[in-house]
N, C-alpha and C positions, 0 to 999 in steps of 0.2 A: 283194075291194078294202078292205073295213073290217078283215079279219085282218090284212092286208099292211101297213096303216097300224098297226095295234095293236102289231105286230111291231116295226115300224121305232121306235116311239114307246119301246117296252119297252127296246130294244136303246140306244136314245140314252141313255135315263135311267141304264143301267147304266153306260155308258161316263163319263157325268157324275160319278156315285157313286164310281167308280175314281178319276178324277181328282181329286176332292174331297179322298181318304183317302190320296194319294200324298203322302209326306213331302218337304217342299220345294216343293211346286207353285206356281208363280209366280202363278199365277191367283188363289189363296186363301191364300197364305202372309201370316201378320201380322209375320214376323221380321225386325226391323231390320235392315238389311244394311250400316250404316254402317262404314265401316272404323275402327281405334282411335283414328287422328289426329282424326277427325271427332267422335266421340263424346268425346275429351279437351277438343275445341274448344267443342262444343255444353254440355258440362257446367260448363266453365268461365263459359262466356258466361251461364248460368242462375245460376251461383253468384254472379258479380259484381254481379247486379241483384237478388239476395235471393230467388230462387225456390230455396230450399235444397231444400226436397223434391224437386223435379224434378230439381235437381242431383245428389240422392243415387241417385234413379232410374237417370239417365244413367249414373252413375260405376260403379254398381252391375251394370251392363249390361257395362262396358267391363272390370270386373274378371271376370266371368263369360266374357265369350266372347273375351277376349284377356289370359288370366292371365299370360303370358309376355312381353306388349309392356312397352315401355321406358315406357307412361302407365299402366299398372296402379300403380305406385307412387304417382304422381300422385293417381289415383282415390283409393287407399288413404287417402292423407292427406286428401284433400278431403271424403271421406265423413264422417271424423273432425271436421272444422271444420264441415260444414253442420249436423251434430248438434248442435254446440257453439253454433251461432247460433240453433238452434231450441230452445235450452235443455232439449234432451235429453241430460242430462250423464251419465246413466248408459251410454247408448249411445256417446257419444262418448269416455268414458273407455276402455270397451272396445276401441274401434277405434284409440285412441291406442296403448293396451297391444299391440294386435296389431301395429301397425305396428311398434313398437320392437322386438318379439320377430322379426319377420321381417326387418327391417332396422337390427341395432343399431349399425353403423358409418356409417349414413347421415347427411348432414350436417344432416338435418333433426331429429333427435333431441333436442338441447336444446330446440327449439321446441316438440316433442312433449310432451316432460317438463314445461315451463312451461305448456301449455295442460291437460295433466292437473291439474296445481295448480289452474290457473284454473275448472276444471269443479268443483271443492269451493269455492273461494273465492267464486264467485257464488252459492254455497248457504248462506253464512256467516250465521247468523241474529242477531239482537240480544243483547246481554250476557246477558240474561235468560233466554234459551232455551238449547237444546242446543249444544253446541259441538264436537261431533264432527265437522263439515267442516272447521272452522278447523283442527282438530289433524291432519287428512288433507291439507289445504291445506299446512300447514307441513312435513309428511313429503315430499312432493313438491318443494316448494320448496328444501328444505335439500339434497335429493337432487341437484337440479339444481346448486346452489351448490358442492358438494361434488365433483361429477364435473367440471363445466365453469365452475369459478370466475371465468375470464375472459370468458365469453360475455355478448353483450349481455342476454340473457334472465335470466343470474344477477342482474343490476343490479336489474332490474324485480321478480324474486322476492323480493329483499330489502325492497324497498318495502311488498309485500304481507305477509310474514311479521310485520313489525313491527305491522301492521294486524291480524292475526290474534293476536298476543301480548296485543295491549292487550284483546280481546276475551275472551280466556282468562283474564286478570288480573281483568278486570270482574267475570266470571262467578263467580270465586271469592271474590271482594271482596262481590258481592252477595248470595251464598249464605251467607258469613260473618256478614253482617249479619242476615240472616233468622235464622240459628242463635243468634247473640248476644240477638236481641230476644225470642227464645222460652226463651231461658235453657239452651240447649243448649250450654255454653261450652268443653266439650271438643273437639265437632264444629266449632264456630267457630274455635277455636284453629287447628287442622288446616288449614283454609282461608286464613285470615290467614297463616299460616306459608307456606303455598304461594305467596302474592303477595310476599312479603318475599323468600323464597329462590329462585323459579322465574322471577320477573319484574321483578328489581332496578331495571331501566332503563326502566321504562315509565311511571313518572310517579306510581304509587300507592303507592310505599314506605312514605312518611311517615304516611299514614293508616292504611295496613295495619298497621305498626308499633306504632302508637297502640291501636287494637284488641286487637293480640295480646298487649299489656301489660293492658290491661284484663281480657282472658280468663284470664290468668294470675292476676290479683290475685282475681277471681272463685273460681277454682278453689282457689286457696289458702284462702279463707274457707271454701268448702263444707267442706274437709278438717279445718278446725278445729271446724266445728259437730257 
């Protein structure tokens, strides 16, 4: 009798193990079976309340499981937006670039280019620090204006470009002052010349020109000595 019970128990264990490892078994499956439209809805609900990480996860599932769904484009865009709001700017730029590459004629492209510029703009540091992010932002904003001059985002881009230009001008001005104070007049001259020639409408033209003339005078005296 005991042997029969052991056999029954062993057979039952084997059956359970088989079911556990059967692909798609309803008893043990953890796969989210929501249809595309529900994933899109849930992702947007999470996005709207600021649960950006959860929104990314949901939109990633939507992309992976329904790559040819009409909701996949929405998922691609909102993944980029969510990364932007999380200040994960490198990931956001990559996602925006992928969106533009996959959908170059989509109506959202002007917005996408603007957002790429904003990813760099949000990282612009004070004028005394490196200004490569400001230069990158200008490049994106100018491309937007060039390609879509009448778009609403082009108007916003122009405002941000002006801010970036002021930072670049002030950076050159401050570096020029440093070189002037340390008597590196030739290096200072180049910086002040940049301010005068590259940023004439920023409001620093006169101050930079004054320093430029002083540098030229100092260099002329050095040549005579």
